[in-house]
N, C-alpha and C positions, 0 to 999 in steps of 0.2 A: 513122475515129474511131468508138469504141464509144459507142452512145447510152446515156445515163444511165438507171438503173433507174427506173421510174415510182413516183411518190408514191402511197401507198395508205392508205385509211382503213378501219378495222375496227370494227364494232358487234357484239360477241359477246354475243347474248342468250341467254335460256333456251330459246327455241324455234329460232331461226335464227342462224347465223354469217353476218353481211352484210359483204362486202368490196366496196368501191366505189373508183372512180377518176374524175378530172375531167381528162381529157387535152385539151391545147390550149385552145381557147376553147369546146369543146363542153360540154353539160350533164353533170352527174355521172351515173354509171350503175353498176349492179351488175355485178361481174365474174362471168361465166358459168363457174362452176366445175363439174367433173364431179359429178353427183348433186344439184345445186342445184334447188330448186323455183322455177320462173319467177316473177319479181316478189317473191320472199321471201328467198332466200338458201340457204345449205347447212343442212340440218337439224342441230341441235346434237346431237352424240353423247351418249347417256345418261351416259357415264362422266364428262363434264365439265359436266353440267348443275349450276347453282348455284355453280360455281367459276369465277369470271371469269378468273383468270389462266390456268387450264387451258384455258378455252374460247378465249381470245385466242391462246394458243399453237397450239391446234388449227386456227384460222382461218388463222393465218400459215402453218402447215405445209401446209395445203391450197392456199393461193395459191402458195407456193414450188414445190410439187410440179408445179403446172400452168403457172405463169407465170415461174418463176425468182425470184430474191431481190428483195424490194421495195426502194425507195429510202427516202425519208422515210416514216415510219409514224405515223399518228395513230390512237389508240384512244378510242372513245367510252366514258364510264363514267358510270353514273347518279348516284352520290353516294359519298362516302367515298374512302379511299385503297385502290388496288388495285395489286399489284405487276406488273411487266412479265413477259413469257414467260420460261421458263428459259433460261439463257445458252447451253445446247447447241443451241438451235433455230437459232442463227446469225442471227437477225433483229436489225435495229438497235434500240436502245432506243426504245420508242414515246413520243410526246408524248401525255400523258393530257388529254383534252378533256371537260369536264363536258357533260351532255346539253343543258342550257339554252344554253350558249355555242355548241355545235355547231348547234343549231337557229337561233339568232340569226345565225350566220354565213351560213347559207342565206338567211335573210330579208334581211340587209343586202346580200348580193350581188345580190338581186333588187330592192333599193330599197324594200322594204316591211318595216320592223321592228316588227311587233306583239310583244306580250309572249307567249312560249310558255308553256303550262301543262303541266307534267309530271304524271303520274298513276300509272303502273304500279308503280313501286317503292314509293310511299306506300301504294297499295292492298294490295300484298302484306304490308307491315308491319301494316296494320290488320286484315287477315284472320287473320294468324298470332296477333297480340295477342288478337283476339277468341276464338280457339280455345285460348288458354292455352299457345301455343308460343313458343319463343324466336325472335324475328325476326332476331336477329344470328348465329344459328348457321348456318354454311355448309352443313352437311349438311340441316338443316331447309329452307333455301331451295332446295337441289337436289331434295329430295323433293317440294316444292311445284311446282317447274317440271316434274318428271315427271308429277305428277298432273294439272296443268293441261293438259299436251300430250295426255294421254289423254281428259280429260273436259271440255275448256274450253268446248265447245259446250253441254253440259248446264248448266254454270254460267251461261252468258249467258242461256239460255232461262229458267231459274229466276229470275234477278235481273230480267230484263225483265218477267216476270209479276207479281213482287212489287211493282215500282215502278209498273207500269201499273194494277194492281188492288190498291190497298192493303187492301181489304175481304177479299181472299184471301190476304194475305201470311202471317197466322198459320197458315193451313192448310198452306202450303208450307214453313214455317220449319224443320221437322225433317227435311226431305229431305236426305239425305247426298249431297253433290256430290264431295268429295274424301276421301281418307284419307291423312293425313300423319303420319309418325312414330308410327303406332299410334293416332293421334287422329282421330276423325271431324270433318270440317268440313262444317257443314250450310249450307243455303241461307240460314237466319236469319243466321248468322255473316256470310256474304257481303254480305247485305242491310244489316246494321248497319255493316259496314266501308264500304260504298258511301255511306250516309247521312253518317257521320262525315266523309268526304272532301269530299262535295259541300257540307256545311254549312260546312267550312272554306273551300272555294273560293268559296262565296257571300260569306263575310265579307271575303275579299280583294277580291272585285269591288265590294262595297259601300264598302270603305275607299278604293278608287281613285276613287270619285266618278263624276259624269256625264261628265267629260272624259277618262276613262281611255282608253288606247289599246286597239285591238281585241285580242282574245284568241284564239289558235289552240291547238287540242289536238293533241298530237304523241305519238309512240310507239305501240306496238302496241295498247295499251288505248284509244287514241283511236278505233279502229274500232268500239268498243262503241256499238251504237244506243242503249242506255240512256243513256250519258254524252252523246252528241250531242244527244239529246232534252232532257236537263237543261240543257245549255248554250243550246240553241236557245230554250227557254222563257224564259230570262233575258236573252239577248243577241241573239237572232235567229240565223239560220243561221251556222255557224262560218265564219271568214275562210278562204278557200281558200289552200292553200300554193302557191308558185310553180310554174308549169307543171303544175298538178294533181298534185303529188307526194303519193304515199301518205304519210299521217302516220307509218306505221312506219318509212319510209325517210328521213324528214326528217333525223334525227341523222346518219346515215352519209353522206348527201349533203352536209350542211354540213361534216362533217369532212373529206370528200374535197376540197372547195374550199380548206380550210385547209391540207391536206397539199400540194396543188399550188401553194400560194402565191398563189392568186387572191383571197383575202380574209383579213384578219387575224383571228385568234381573238378578239381584244379581251378576253382574260380575265386579262391581267396587271394587278397592282395599280398604279395610276397614281401613288401618293404614296410618299414616303420613310417608312421605318419606323426609329425609333431608340429607344434607352433612355438614361435619365439615370444617369450614372456618377460616382463620386467618385475624384478623383486628388489626389496630393500633388505640388505643383509648387514647388520652392524652399523646401521644408519647410512649405508652407502648404496646407491642404485647398482643393479647388476642385470645384465641380459643373460637369459638362460633359454635352453631348449626343453620344453615340456613334451614328453612323448604321450600322444593320445592312444595311438594303436600300435602295439608291437607287431613285428612281422608275421604274416600269415593269420591275422586276426579278423580283418575286414572281409566280409562275404557279400556279394551282391544280393540285395533283398533281405539281408539279415538285420539284426538288431543294431542299434546305435552302440558304438564302443566309446566308452567314456575314459578320460584320463584318470588313473588310479595310482595310489601309492599305499603300500601296506594293506591292500585289499579294500581301501576306502576311496571313494571318488574324491579328486582334488577340487577344492574350492577356490575359485578365482574371483577377484574383485575388479571392478572397472575403475581405470584411473580417470582423474579429472579431464574433461573434454573442453578446453578453453575456447576453441573455435566453433564448437557446436556442430561440426561436420562429421564427427565419429573418429574413432581410432583405427589406424591401419594394422591389421593382423597378418603376419607373414606365415604362410604354411610351408612346412619343410618336409622332405621325403628322404629318409635315410636308407641307402642301399645296404645290402647284406655286407657285413664285414668292414663297414665304414664308421667312423666316430661322429663326424659332423653331418648335419642335415643339409640337403641341397634345396635352395629356395625354388619353389615351383609357382606359387601364385600369392598375391596379396589381396585381402578383402577388407572392406570398411565395416566396422562394428560400431553402432550407436548405442550407448548405454550411459545412464546417469552415474555420476560419481557415487561410489559406495554400493552399487548394485553387485550382487554376488550370484555366481552360477557355476554349474558344472559344464565343462566343454567336452564335446565328443564329435565323432565322425560317423556317418553312415554312407552306404553306397547303395543306389537303387539297382534293380536288375538290368537296366540299360547302361550301367557302368558310370553313372553320374554321382560324384561325391558331394556330400553336404556337410558344412560345419554346423554343429548343433549346439546351441546355447540353451541349457535348461536352468531357468531362474530358480534359486533356492526359495523354499517357503518362508514367509515371514517368521522371524524368530520370536514367537509369542506363544503363550500356552494355547493348546488346541481349542479349549472352550471359547477363547476370545477371537478366534479366527472367523472371518465371514467370507462366503463365496468360495469359488473354485481356486485352486492354485494356478499361478500364472503359466501359460502354455509356453512350450519351447519354441525358440526361433530357429529357423534354418537358413543357411546362406549357401547357395549353389557354388560348387568349386569347379565343376567341370570334371573331365576324366583325369584320374591320377596317372602320372607318368609310368609307363611300363618298365623302363630302364633308366633310372636316375644315374646321372654321372657323379662318381665319387668326388 
């Protein structure tokens, strides 16, 4: 009997491609790929820095070349929606797992679930914003990753000196530490970005109150001595990760445990999501709740979940819009064990009378929900159709409530 391909987790960062497994009952470990730096992973090729999909594909290709095709594949993503690797790589579609859930999986497996504190991605955005650069531009992110790989130590030293000696901060503020997209990033910009983030972190800790759970810093930026001192001044020494795990490896180790089926990702939305619809039954109008997503179905970064009945997607039609401003659609969340949905938000949907579509919901890896309206293809014989089918429309809903009141 041929052994099943091992489950694999990938964290495709801007500096290292980390591939991990958690075989049997043993602890998670980094796969030793040719060219990898011990304890770090495979250096990320310059050509894929800042492009998470390309970096993920490169990590999968390196693993496949050395170890053969993986089985289940879990990819760590910091925030937002990221596509899987290109189809020609031959890899199975990855399960996308947000960094906080990956770390929490590691902590839950060890029986110590403090609240993880992410840092790196938000810090990058603050630095780019302070330098007047677009933080959502993939090319800018790639260039920042390249610059940090070349001069990361210089940035850390400058930041450490400015935080430790505020009286000398102004003297170092104009020191250029990076050049990104033709724009100089100075130590002052980095210092102000650090201040913005630590102020936000301090507010979160203050809001949590004296009975808050312990906080651990994770990700590559958690190695920063400056950040560790900031946390230590307010909370005492950081909570150690299980088995002394390096904070930069915590996400991929947690994802490896999820990939191996040894701990649940716990990232699925636990409640049902529904919308209020109008139907005509026996010639009389009636309001009903249409369940789009049953409890435990929506997963961050997962596929859109469409309303179904009897295994078929429900077809909805747009009612006449006399005012021309669109119809209000009420989103409902139904807590476990409750019959009626609790209204959470309302969105305006513009559609022509007679338009028909499937309705669904998806959640990105940063927790943002979207109402998805997928128009039905014209009901005409295939040879008579021209052009591509109409694209789905998405309406942001924000974060779904964690604990709806029955």
